[in-house]
N, C-alpha and C positions, 0 to 999 in steps of 0.2 A: 492149302494139303487136305486132305482127303481123311477125316476124324477116324475112317475104319484102315487107314496106309498105316505103315510101321510106327509104331509112338514114339520110335526112335529119331524118326525126322529124318528128310536129307537133302540133298543139295540137287540142284535145277540147276543141269547146264543145254543152254539153249545155243548154235550156231547163228548168227545172223551177219549174212557175208562174212567180212574180215574178221567180225564182233564175235568175241563167246562170253553169252551174258551166263555168273555163274551167283544162284539165288537160293539163300538160305530158308528151307519149306520146313517148318513147324511151327505154324501158326498156331494152336491150341495152345502150346506152352513160349508164348512171345519168341519165339524161334532160340528157343535156350537149346546151346549149341551140345549135339553127346558125342561122344567118343567116335558113333559111323558118319556121322559130320563130318568129325574134320578128317578123317579118312578120304572120304569124299571129296572133300575141298583140297585138300593135297594133291589128290587124280585130277581135280580139276585145273591146276594149279599146273603140274604138269601138263595134260592135254593143252593148253596153248601155249608152254613154251615150246612143246617143241611138232606140233602141227604146223609146217608152214604156212599153209594157208589162214593159216589165225596173223591178227597182228593188236588186235587188242583185247583186253578183258575187261568185265564192267562184273563189279561186283556189288549187286544188292540184296535185299530180303522181300518175301512176299508177306500179306498184313499189312495191320497199321503201325509195326514196331518192327525195327529194324533189327535187335535179338536182346534179350536181359541179359548177357550172357551165358555161361557154359551151365551143364547138370554136374556141381562140384560132386555131386555122391558117385558122380559113376566114374571121375578124371580123379578123384583125391589119391589114389593109389601112383597115379602118373605124376602129382608133384611131391609126391612122399618119399618116389625115386630120383626126381632131381629131370625128369625128364621134359621135354621139349613133347608140348600136344598134339603136333603134325608127326608123321613117319619121317624116318629117315630116307633117302633119297631117292626122297622124289621133292618137285622143286616147292620150298619152303615161302607160304602163305603169310607168311607175319615178315619176311623176307630178311631174316638174322642170320641163317646158316647153310652155308653149300646147300645143295645146287641151288643159286640163286636166277630169281627168271631177266629177263632181258627187254622182254615185251612190255608196254604200260600199261596201268590197272586203273582205272578211273571207278571210286565207290561212290553211290547212293546210299543214306541214310534217312532214315524218320522214327520219328516217335522215339520211344524207348532205346537208347544204344549204350549199354552198361557194358563194366569190367574189357575182358579180352578182346570184346567185339569194336570196343576203342581202339586196340593194338591192332585187330586186322585190320579196321578203317585206317588208321598212322599209316601202316605198312603198303596201301594204295600209294601212287603217283600225285592224284587230284581227288577230293572231295565234295560232291556235291549234298548239302544237308537240306531235309524240309527244315519249313521255320517252326516246326512242330517239338523237334527236337529235343529229347533231354537227355543229359551226358552224365555220364556217373562212373569215375575211377575208384571204386568201393570196395578194394580188397583189405585194404587197411582194419576194415570194418567186418573182418570176416577173418580177422589173425594172419595173413598172406600180405603179400604185396606182388605190385604189377610186375610180372617177371617175362614178358612176351612182347616188350618195347617199348612202352608208357614211362618206364624211368628218362629213357636214353630218346625219343622224340616228341616228348611234348616238351621235357628243356631245351633242346635242340631248336624246336619251335614256338616255345611262348618266352622262353628265359629261366632264369633259374626258379626267381620267386614267384612269377606266375606259374609255373608249375607243380614246385611246394603248397600254394596253396589247395591245389584241389588234389595232389597226389599225398597232402597229408594228412586231410580231413574228410575225403571221403564225400566231399559235397558234391552237389549234383551241380549243372551249368545248363545253359542252353545254347540254342545254335548263335546267336549275336556274340556270347563271349566263345565261343569256339571258332567265329570267324575271326575276330578280334587278336585272337592268341595263336593264326595262324594255321591252326589244327582242320578248317576246312577251309574249302575254296572260295566258294559260292551258296549260298539261303536265297531260296524259292519257297512257291508256297506249297503248303502239302500235296501230293499227287504229282507235282513237277521233277522230282529230284531224281527220274531214273530217265526219265522223255529227254533232260539236260544232259543227262550223264550220256547217252546214249549219243544225243549232238552231238560233244566232244569227243565222244570214242570214234564216229563214223569221220569227224575231221583231222583226227592223227593218225586214221586211218587209211587215210588219201593221201599222207606224206608218203616218203621213202622208206620204207619200214628197215633196212638196215643203218640208215642212219637214226631213227627214232631208235634202233636199241643200243646204237652208242654211246646217242644222247643220254639214255636212262643209265649203261654200264659208268660210265664215265662220271653223271656228276655223284652216282652213287661210292666210285671207287674215291672220289674229292671227299666226301662226307667220313666213308670209312680211314681212309691210310690216310689224307693230307692234301691239298691244294698241290704241293708238287707231284707226289705221286699222279695227279690225276693229267697234271699238264705235261709229265714227259711222255703219254699218251697222245698228245695232241695232235703230234709230227704222224708217228706211225697208223694211228688209225686213219686220219684224215688221206693219207696215201693209199691205203687197203679200201677205201671207201671210193676215193679216186678212179679206180678200175672196175668198179662193180657196171652192169649195166644199167642201174639205177641213175646210176652220176650223169652217165650219157646222154638220158632222157632231162632229167634235170635239163642241161644246160642247152640240150634241141629246142625244150620249151618255155623256155626263156627267150633267145632265137628268136623262136617261130611266136611268140607272143601267146600262147595256149595254157591250156591246164596239162598239167607232166600228169601219164600215163605209168605206176610204178608196178614193177613186179616181186618186189623183193629178190632180185638177181644181180 
């Protein structure tokens, strides 16, 4: 970001075909997320969800670091009031409160990734990490606790003991540990993380969009409400999907032994 630009940073949004790139851009401040950036982040996720031409989001950051966390002095009043950091009424980038997105997000992270930005990363569906990552859920060192998803998602993926090992100490951990704990899905050489995230996003974008969205929504239902709730949706959702043009295209491409051309209808 240009040093003469807004000192509060910005979220850079770029469309590449069916993919929306969402970039944290406040490099001089290690991409520390300001109040303004949280608003713009929600706006970007809202656009991803509502634009029928968009199929996948890619969350990333400019510069050598993903983010050192939040600008606490700007946002402390929201914490004191018990408020969520992103505005209500728009799609929640932390994937905690309605409206929730149905379109997948792939995250690419590098360098320092502390506090709230680990929670933002964990809210994505797939995470690609550079091998130079330094992760730290250090809220307990500041007299507060991680309240945007870490206490849920790290426990869910790593297990109670492994989650508490880092949530209660605030100790840093590296990319290899994050991979072992299931917090990231691939580790690549520094500089390769965004390219690899885009490769996966392009592969996802080539699939039937409504089927992809149904998969994300059903998997989330299982996590939020349990297996039985998700299982009850299997038949009705599949029935609706079989009535779409994309399902017909899927059958036709199978018979004709060719790649499917999905339209999202």
